N, C-alpha and C positions, 0 to 999 in steps of 0.2 A: 104692577107689583102685587096686587091682590091683597086678600085679607091677611095674609101672613107677612106682609111687608114689615121690615124693621127700619124703614126710612121714615123718620118722623113726619116729614112733609106730606107723606101719602095718607096720613091719618086725619080724621076729624079732630078738632081740638079737644073735645071731652074724652075721646078715646086715648089720645096722646097723654093727657093728664092722668088717666086711669092706669095706663099700662107702663108708664115710665115713672119710676119712683126712686126712693133712696138707695136701693141696691143696684140700680141700672148704671150702665157706663155709656155715656154719650160721646160719640166720635164726631169731631169737626175736621173733615178733610180740607187741606190747604194745598192748592196747586200753584200755578203761575201761567201767565201768558207772556212769554219772553223768547227772544232769539235763542236758538240752539244750533247755530251754524247754518250751513246751506242744506244739510241733509235731513234735519229733523224739524218737525212742526213746532209752531209756537206753543201748542198745548201739551207738550211732552210731559211736564210735571203734573199737570191737571189729569192727564190720562192715567198716569201711574197712581196718583192719589185715589181717584175714583175706582179704578180697577182693583186696587188692593183692599179698599174698604168694602167693596161689593163681595170680594172673595172671603174676607174676614167675617162678614155677616152671614154668608152662606154656610161657612164651616163652623163658626163659633157663636153665632148670634143668639140662638136659643139657650145654649148652655151658660153663656156668660151674661145674658140679658143686655146685649149690645144694641144701641140705637144710633143711627147716623143722621146728622144734619146735612143739608145740601152743601156741596163743596164750594169753597171760596175760590173762584177762578183767578181773580186779580188779587195779588198780594204785594209784597215788597220786593221789587225787581230793579232797584235803583242802579245796580251795577250793569244793567243791560239797556238803560234808557237811550244810549247813543244810537241804538238800532231801531229805526221805524218798524212798527209792528208790536214792539213790547208795550204792554199796558201795566202800569205800576201804581200802587198807592204810596203816599208818603209815609214816613215813619209815624208821624203824628196821627194820620188817618187810620193806619193799620192798628195802632194801639187802641184807638177809640172804638173801632169796629169790634175788636176782640173783647174789649171791656163790655160793650153792649151785648154781645153774644153770651158772655159769662152771666150777666144780669138776667138774661132771658132764660138760660138753662137753670139757674138757681130758682126762678119762679116756677119752673116745671116740676121741681121737687127732687131732681137728681142731685147726687152729691159728688159725682166724679165726671170730669170733662177731660177728654183726651184731644189735644191738638195733634192731628195726624198730618205731618208735614212732609211733602215731597219736593220742596224747593229749599236747597241748602242756604240760600241767601236770607231766608226767614229765621234761621235757627237762633241767632243771638237775640233777636227781638222777641221771639216766642218764649225764650227762657225768662226774659223780663216780664212778659205778659202773664206767664204762669204765676209768678209771685204777686203781681198786682191784683189779678183776679182772685187769688187765694185771700189776699188781704181785704179786698173790697166786697166780695160776695160769698166768702166762706166755702167755696168749692175746693175739693181736692183736685189739683191740676196736674196733668201729665203731658209730656211732649214725646211723641213717638215718631220715628222716621222709618218708612219702608226700606230706605237705603240711607245710611249715615255717610255723608261724603268724607273723603280723606282729610279735607281741610278742617273738619270738625271732629276728628278722631276716629273716623271709620277706616276700615281696611280697604286697600286697593289691591284687588286680586290680579290685576294685569301688570306684570313686571315691565312690559314694554312702555307703560305710561309713567313709570318712575314715581309713583305716588301722586300723580297729577291728573288722574282721570276724573275730573270734577265737574265737567260741563260738556255734555254732548259726546262723551267718549265711548269706550267699549261697552260698559255696562248699560248705560242709558239707551244706547243704540240697539243693543241686543234685546232689552226689554221692549222697546217699541217695535222691533221686528216680530216679536211674539204677540204683543197686544194689538198693534195697529200697523201691520206691514204696508198697508195701502198709503200710509202717510210718510214713509221713509224713502229717501232717494239715495241709495247707496252708490249710484253712479257719480255723485259729487262728494262723497265722503272722503276726507283727507286728514292726515295726521297733523296735529298742531300741539306739540308738547314743548313747553319752555324748558328744555333740558338743562340749561345752565343753572336754573333755579334749584335743581336737585342736588347741586354741589354745595349749597349752603347748609350749614349745620343747624342754624336756628331760624333765620328769616326764610321760611318756605311754607308751603301748604302743610299743615299739621305740625309745624315746628313750634319751638318754645316761644318764639316772638311772632305775634300776629301782625298783619299789615293790611291797610286798606287798599282795595284794588277794584278796578272796573274790568269787565271782560275783554275790552279792546286794548287794555294795557299790554297784553301779550300777543297782539297781532290783530289785523283787521277782520279776521273771520269770526271772532268772538267765541271760538271753540277752544277748549282746554282739555285735550285728551287725544286718543287715537281710536276712531270708530272703524277703521278699515278691516279689522278682523272680527267684527261683530257678527252674530248669527242668531236666527230665531230659536235654534236648539238651546244655545247658551241662555237666551232670554227666558225660555220656558223653565229651565232648571233654576235660574235665579228667582223667577217669580214664585215657583213652588217653595223655595227656601224662605222667601219673604213671608208668604202666607203662613207657613209652619211656625216661623219665628214670632209672628204676630199673635198666634194662639198662646204661646208661652208668655209673651209680654202682657197681653190683655188679661190673662188669667191672674197674673200677679197684681195688675191694676185693680181687678175686681175685688180682691180681698184686702187691698192696702187700706189701712186706717191708722191715723196717728195715735189712737188710743192704745194700739198694740205696742207702741214704742216709747211710751212715756217712762222716764227714768224714776 
């Protein structure tokens, strides 16, 4: 990474303490090691998290004083534990790990910590962690997704997926075809969309009534989406959009301060 690295782990401790201060923004990438059907690798979410953070540092690191911690590869993938190969932390362990990271970042002198999450199954827990770390360590906490899944309010651009391209579908597959085509097996990609669920008004992904689910509740493949039309070209366009959007998001994180909003 060299002398210009903005990865904190590349720096000697005194240099990290000198260069990372109250105006810095620290990014904690979170991926996952979990099943993504037969066509995508276990490290799909980790690849996206690491790739997007690297691109954000390259494009915006100096201007926004961004610093990245090493990615957490293992996070909370309880919905995929039925499939061997998935590696998960329990809810309790995950919260404890995040709390310890928050304590460490606070000692570094930074005031803003971004949980940069590429695994939708972490989202509800990370929202809770943001408030806990704010309370216990005084950091301003933020949760950013390179892609917000439809079941958490994100947009599903593939009409064929009926709002259910949430795991191993068109977008994730296209991104991996762009980022790591050597790990994608399109010869076994297949559509697995629970179409009957789309007829529900409330109890559905992104509906007004949430429900607990495991990925094999919708079929033995563990896939929820349609990867069959994915392409590297679409993945490249999507990734460019992700990085551009991150610039806007992180610029606002950089200037966010509760002092500006006191009534």
